[in-house]
N, C-alpha and C positions, 0 to 999 in steps of 0.2 A: 181901344181894341187891339192896339199893338201888343200890349202886355198879354192879352189872351192868346194871340197868335204865337207869341214867344213861348208861352206855357205849353202849347200843343206840340212844340218842337222838342221839348225835353224828352229824353229817352225814357221809356216806361221801365218800371222796376224789373230787375232780374233776380229771382229768388233761388235759394239753395236749400240746404238740409239743416236738420236740428240736432242738438245734443240730447240723447235720451237712451235709456238702458233697455228698451224693449225691442224685440226683433219684429220684422215686418209680417203682418198678417196677409194671407192670400187676398188679392183684390176681388171684390164681388163674390167672396166665398167660393171661388173656383179652385180646382186642383192645380197645384204648382209642381211641375215635374222636377225642377231643380230649385228647391227651396233654400234660400240663404238664411244662415243663422246669425248673420252680422246684426249688431244692434244699430240703432239710429246714430249713436255717438260714433261708432266705428265707420259707418257710411259717411257721416259728416266729415270726419277727419280725412278720409281717403278722397272725398270730393274736394275738400279745401286744397289738398296737395296737388290734385290734378288741375284745378282751376288756376292755381298760382303758376303752373308750368305751361298753360295754354299759350300757344304762339299764334294760331290763326283758326278761323272757323267760317263756315258758310251759314247764312241764316235766311229763312223764308218767313215773312211776317204778313199776317192778314189781320188788319185792325179796322174795327167799326166803332164809330163814335157818334153819339147824339148829344148836342149841346143846346140848352135854352139860352139864347143870347141875352146879355145883361140889359135890363130895363125894357125888354121887348117880349111880347108873347109870340116868339118865333123860335122854332127848332131848326137846327142845322145838322144834317146828317153827313158825315164824312167817312168814306170807305177808302182804305189804302191797301194796296198789294205791293210788297217790296221784296226784292232779292238782293242780298248783300254779301260780298266777300270782304272779310275783315282780318287784317294782319295787325297784331297788337303793338309790337315794338320792333322797329319804328312804325308808327301808325300809318297804315295804308288801307283805304276803304274805297270800294267801288259799289255803287248802289243804283239799281234800276227799278222802275215801277210806275204805277199809276195811282192817282188820287182823284176821286170823284166827290163832288159836293152838291147837295140838294137841300133846298130850304122849303119850309112850309109856307113861306111868303112867296106868292107867285111872281111878284115883282123882282125878286132876287134871282129867280131862274135857277139853273143848274149848270154845272160844268165838269169836264173831266180833263185832267192834266197828266201828260206823260213827263216823267222826271228821270234824270240821270245825274249822278254826281261822282266826283273823284275827290278824295281827301288824303293829303299827306301831311307830314309835320310842317311843311313849308307852304302849302298851297291848298286852296279850296275852290273847285270848279263845279258849276251846276248848270245843267241844260234845262231851259224853260221851254216846254213844248209849244205854248201858245205863240210865243214870239219866234220860235225856232232858233234861239240864240244861246250860245254858251256864255256864261258869266264867270268872272274871277272876282272873288270876294277879298276884302282887305285883311291885312295881317291881324288887326285887332279882333276881327271876327274869328280868325283861326285860333287865337288864344282862348276865346270863349268856348269854342268847340272842343279844344283839347281838354279844358277843365271839365266839361260835361262828359267827355269820353272816359276820363278817369273815374267818374262816378258809375260808369257802366261796366267797369271791370268786374268779372264774376267773383273774384276773391274778395274784393271790397264789399260787394253785396252780401256775400256769405257772412262776413264779419258783422255787418250792420244789423242783420236780422236774427243773430244768434239768440238774443234775449227773448224773442217772440216765438221760437220754434216749438215750444212745448204745446202749442195750440194746434200743430199740424197732425193730421192722421197719417200713419206710416204703414204702407202696404207694399205688396210685390206681386208681379206676375212672372212668367218664365224669363222675360228679357229685362225688366226694369224694376227699380224701386220707385214707388209712387207716393208722392206727398200731396195731400189735399187740405185745403183750408176754406171754411165758410165762417166769416166773421164780420163784426161791425163794432162800432163804439169808439170811445175815446182812446183806448189802448192802441188800436190799429190806425186811428187818425194820426197819432204821433209817429207811428212807423212810416207812413206815407209822407207826412208833412216834413219830417226831417230831411228826407232825400229830395223832395220836390223843391223845398226852400233853397237848399244848397245849389242844386242844378240851375234853378231860375236865377238866383243872384249871380252865378257865374256867367250866364248868358246875357244879362242886361248890364253887366259891368258894375261901375261905381254907383249907379242909381239904385237906391234902396226901394224895395218893393215889399209891401205888407201883404202877406197871404194868410188867410184863415180858411180852414176846411173842416168839413164833417164827413166822415166815411159812413155812408148809409149801409153799404155792404161791400165786401171784397171776397172774391173766391179765387183760389189758385189751384191749378193742377200741374204738377211738376213730375217729369220722368227723368230718372237717372239710370244710365246703362249699368247693368249688373256686372259686366266684365270690365269696362273702361272707366266707370264712374264719371263719365262726361254727362252734363245736362243736355239732353237732346230734345226736350219739349218743355215749354213754359206757356200755359194758358192762363189768362187773367181776365176776370170780369169784375168791373169796378163801377160803383154808383156813389158819387160824392157831390156835395154842395161846396162851392168855393166862393170866397170874397177876396178880390184883389183890389187894393186901394179903394175900398168902398163899393165896388161893382160886384154884384152877386150873379151867380149862374149855377146851373146844375149840369153835370156831365156824366154820361154813362159810356163806358168803354168796354169793348170785348176784343181782346187781342190774343191771337194764337201765333206762337213763335216755334219754329222747328229748326234745329241745329244739326249740321252734318259736316263732313270733310274736315274733321278736327285735325289741326296741324298739317293740312295738305295744301293750303293756299300759300304758294311760295313767293309770289311777287305780283304787285299790281302796278302797272305802268300807265301814266297819263299819256294818251296819244298826242303826238306832236301837232296834229290838226286841231285838237282842242286847245292846246296852248297858244297856237298861232292865231286862232280866230276868236278867242274869248274877249269879251268886253269887260274892262275893269270897272267895278262898282265902287 
């Protein structure tokens, strides 16, 4: 079960824009007062340039997951609400939120956890609400987190999905370029598998993990601001079957991410009280 827990910790994919020569149609056939004539290729190029210059951002994440536990006729529902301030270089992250878990097995019960964490290039501190204790994690875990964070960089994600973007629908309203995707099948299994494999191997270190997955369906809704070309919204609904080292499970995930305060998060400082009271793991 440790490997399944590790997989759930892997950051969910952040998607960007495609290369295409068509302009954006009005979303839902509504009138657009300020219609942009930029093509998808032009929007993609501008978004790439902006993402590569991004220094910091604030994110709100609402994620709902349902998993069928390996080898058991038991479903586990996990709901997470997270607020995150993120400085990219040098990495500084402050995250707060709650995670609730409920199982269809009455014997497993349910629980809600309040969580808070600070991450810098040198340290990783996390507050565990049930024990009321701050914990400091070892340097080797920091190295794994840093590798996973590299995979979450918006410019890296834009590059990785470029070959798939002809499948996205390109629209616009008065404020945003809107990309949507409803897909399934082997082509999109490879898109997800490549990124999950790399992130998972980074997190478990030298131990090799065999991951097979089938994407039953994947839907994306992405908003790009028409003035700044920043990605301000990424919604993803995913249904997939996974096998990790012979253990099989189904996972359904609905994640809504909203981004704001672009390049306005200036510094994240770990409170001295956290440093002094943390227990080293």
